[in-house]
Structure formats: structure tokens, C-alpha cells
C-alpha positions as CSV (number, residue, x, y, z in Angstrom):
1,M,-12.5,15.9,-4.3
2,I,-10.9,14.4,-7.1
3,T,-11.6,13.8,-10.7
4,V,-11.3,10.2,-12.1
5,N,-11.0,8.2,-15.4
6,M,-10.3,4.8,-15.9
7,T,-11.3,1.9,-17.9
8,I,-12.9,-1.0,-16.2
9,N,-13.5,-4.1,-18.6
10,D,-13.0,-2.5,-21.4
11,R,-15.3,0.2,-20.6
12,L,-14.3,3.8,-20.1
13,I,-15.4,5.2,-16.6
14,G,-15.4,9.0,-15.9
15,P,-14.9,11.8,-15.0
16,I,-16.3,11.2,-12.0
17,D,-15.9,13.4,-8.8
18,V,-15.2,11.3,-5.6
19,D,-13.9,12.3,-2.2
20,D,-10.2,11.5,-2.4
21,N,-10.3,9.0,0.9
22,T,-12.6,6.6,-1.1
23,M,-11.0,2.9,-1.3
24,M,-11.1,1.7,-4.9
25,I,-13.2,-1.3,-3.3
26,D,-15.8,1.3,-2.2
27,F,-15.8,3.1,-5.9
28,L,-16.4,-0.3,-7.7
29,H,-19.2,-1.0,-5.7
30,E,-20.7,1.9,-5.1
31,Y,-20.1,4.2,-8.3
32,V,-19.6,1.5,-10.8
33,N,-22.0,-1.3,-9.4
34,L,-19.5,-4.0,-9.6
35,T,-19.6,-6.0,-6.6
36,G,-18.0,-9.2,-7.4
37,T,-14.6,-7.9,-5.9
38,K,-14.9,-9.0,-2.5
39,F,-14.0,-6.8,0.8
40,G,-12.5,-9.0,3.2
41,C,-10.1,-7.8,5.9
42,G,-9.9,-4.2,4.9
43,V,-6.1,-4.3,5.9
44,G,-5.1,-6.0,2.8
45,V,-3.9,-9.1,4.3
46,C,-6.8,-11.6,2.8
47,H,-6.3,-10.8,-1.1
48,A,-10.1,-11.0,-1.9
49,C,-10.2,-7.5,-3.0
50,T,-7.7,-8.0,-5.9
51,I,-8.2,-6.9,-9.3
52,V,-5.7,-6.6,-12.3
53,V,-4.3,-3.6,-13.4
54,D,-2.8,-3.8,-17.0
55,G,0.1,-1.6,-18.0
56,A,1.0,0.0,-21.1
57,D,3.6,-2.3,-21.8
58,G,1.3,-5.5,-22.2
59,T,2.0,-6.6,-18.3
60,S,-0.4,-7.2,-15.9
61,E,-0.2,-6.7,-11.8
62,S,-2.9,-7.8,-9.1
63,V,-3.4,-4.9,-6.9
64,R,-5.7,-4.9,-3.7
65,T,-8.5,-2.5,-3.5
66,C,-8.9,-2.2,0.0
67,I,-6.1,-0.5,0.9
68,N,-5.5,1.4,-2.5
69,G,-7.6,4.6,-2.6
70,V,-9.3,5.3,-6.3
71,G,-7.0,8.1,-7.1
72,R,-4.0,5.4,-7.8
73,F,-6.0,3.9,-10.3
74,N,-7.0,7.1,-12.2
75,G,-5.9,6.9,-16.0
76,Q,-5.5,3.0,-15.3
77,R,-6.9,0.2,-17.5
78,I,-8.0,-2.3,-14.9
79,R,-10.1,-5.5,-14.4
80,T,-12.4,-7.3,-12.4
81,V,-13.8,-10.6,-12.0
82,E,-16.8,-9.5,-13.7
83,G,-14.4,-8.7,-17.0
84,H,-12.8,-12.1,-18.0
85,A,-15.7,-14.1,-19.5
86,K,-16.5,-13.5,-23.1
87,R,-19.8,-12.0,-23.7
88,N,-21.7,-11.4,-26.8
89,S,-23.2,-8.0,-28.3
90,L,-26.3,-8.1,-25.7
91,G,-23.6,-8.5,-22.6
92,K,-24.6,-12.2,-21.7
93,V,-21.9,-14.6,-21.1
94,I,-20.9,-17.0,-23.9
95,A,-17.5,-18.5,-22.6
96,L,-15.9,-18.3,-19.2
97,S,-12.2,-17.6,-18.9
98,P,-9.7,-20.9,-18.5
99,V,-9.2,-19.7,-15.1
100,Q,-13.1,-19.4,-14.5
101,K,-13.7,-22.6,-15.9
102,T,-10.7,-24.9,-14.2
103,F,-12.3,-23.3,-10.8
104,L,-15.7,-24.4,-11.6
105,D,-14.3,-28.0,-13.1
106,H,-12.6,-28.5,-9.7
107,F,-15.3,-27.2,-7.2
108,S,-12.6,-24.5,-6.3
109,F,-14.4,-22.5,-3.9
110,Q,-16.7,-23.4,-1.2
111,C,-18.3,-19.8,-0.1
112,G,-16.9,-17.9,-2.8
113,W,-15.7,-14.8,-1.0
114,C,-12.1,-15.3,-1.6
115,T,-12.8,-16.6,-5.0
116,S,-12.3,-13.1,-7.1
117,G,-9.1,-12.5,-5.8
118,F,-8.0,-16.2,-6.6
119,V,-9.5,-15.4,-10.1
120,N,-7.7,-12.2,-11.0
121,E,-4.3,-13.4,-9.1
122,T,-4.2,-16.4,-11.5
123,T,-5.2,-14.5,-14.5
124,V,-2.2,-12.6,-13.7
125,L,-0.1,-15.8,-13.3
126,L,-1.0,-17.3,-16.4
127,E,-0.7,-14.3,-18.4
128,R,2.8,-14.1,-17.4
129,L,3.5,-17.7,-18.1
130,R,2.0,-17.2,-21.6
131,K,5.0,-15.0,-22.2
132,Q,7.8,-16.9,-20.2
133,P,6.6,-20.7,-19.6
134,V,7.7,-22.5,-16.4
135,S,9.4,-26.0,-16.2
136,M,7.4,-28.6,-14.6
137,A,9.7,-28.9,-12.0
138,D,8.9,-25.3,-11.0
139,L,5.3,-25.6,-11.6
140,E,4.2,-25.8,-7.9
141,S,6.5,-23.4,-6.4
142,T,5.6,-21.0,-9.2
143,I,1.7,-21.8,-8.2
144,E,2.5,-21.4,-4.4
145,G,4.5,-17.9,-5.0
146,A,1.6,-16.8,-6.8
147,L,-1.1,-17.6,-4.7
148,K,0.6,-18.0,-0.9
149,D,-1.0,-14.8,0.2
150,H,-4.6,-15.3,-0.7
151,V,-6.7,-16.3,2.6
152,C,-9.3,-19.0,1.7
153,R,-11.4,-19.3,5.3
154,C,-13.5,-22.5,4.1
155,T,-9.6,-24.0,3.4
156,G,-10.3,-24.8,-0.2
157,Y,-6.7,-24.3,-1.1
158,K,-6.4,-27.7,-2.4
159,K,-8.9,-27.2,-4.8
160,Y,-7.6,-24.0,-5.8
161,Y,-3.9,-25.6,-6.6
162,E,-5.1,-28.6,-8.4
163,G,-7.3,-26.4,-10.4
164,V,-4.3,-23.8,-11.4
165,K,-2.0,-26.8,-11.9
166,A,-4.4,-28.7,-14.4
167,M,-4.9,-25.4,-16.2
168,L,-1.6,-24.2,-16.6
169,I,-0.4,-27.7,-18.1
170,S,-3.5,-27.6,-20.2
171,E,-3.0,-23.8,-21.6
172,G,0.6,-25.2,-22.5
173,V,2.4,-22.6,-20.4
174,V,4.2,-25.5,-18.7
175,R,7.8,-27.2,-20.5
176,T,8.3,-30.8,-19.7
């Protein structure tokens, strides 16, 4: 057993005692009741289970939860797909994040299984580009580099990529 404490979507979680073999995706689903992060392949290939880990230095990274035990996240600040929308004091969603909105506007997903991974990875990309904008000439290769490992079995890639491109341009993170 291990004892874990972490902040998930700005909410302090823990201390909670869990088996030290517990994968983070199972912790999210079974201990915290956050089921938006999806279990896809179980071996870290499809990236459906990707969450955001926020560093103390203000950077963020995407991390797969099906191949990382909960202990890896002890003391960390993380965000899941449930944590991106803005909520009022009653917890009701009042505004989607730019990434969520663009995926809806572009009908980017079909079954939605891969969506949480795409949302989290694209959020990390947007935050990185807000600090270091990309040139228009490098935009498509930047998007490809960020999303290339994500698997969509419904073949919705084109709409995801179109949505990301439009959102990055509208967010002003692309230099002309």
C-alpha cells in the first residue's frame, strides 16, 4: 500500500491509501469518480488515457495513465478532461475551453473514446504555443508532432486536425 495526495482539477485529493500497483486510470475511475479519461489499449499506445500534469515551473506535459501507477502522480497537480471547462460556484459548466469548443464546432469526434486524450494533448500544445508561438509555415507539422501518437479508431483525424488548426490561429499563437 502507498498513501497518495495530489491536486486534480484544482481539488485536493488525499491522503488516500491505495495498492501500490494501482494504475492512475483506475485511481481516477475508482477512487475519484472521474471517468472522462478513457482506457483504450492498456499498453500506452493509443493515448486515449492522456491527462495533463502541471509542473511547478508553469509548464505542462501530457502523461498516459494506463501505464503509470498512481504513485508517479503523488504530490502532483493534474488536470483531466473534466477540469478544462469553466464552472460557476455550483459546479455547472458555464464555458467550454477553447479546445473543447473547437472540437464541438468542427464535429471532431464520432464515438468520443479518444476525445479526452486529444483534448488534453491539444491543451498542452496550446499552452506551450502561448509561450512560444509557431510560424504559419510550421503550424501543420507542429500539430502533427503533438497529435501523431493519438489513435482514433473512427478515423476522425481530419476533423481533429482542422479544429486544432483553426483554434490555434484564432487564439493568436501562430505568427504570420
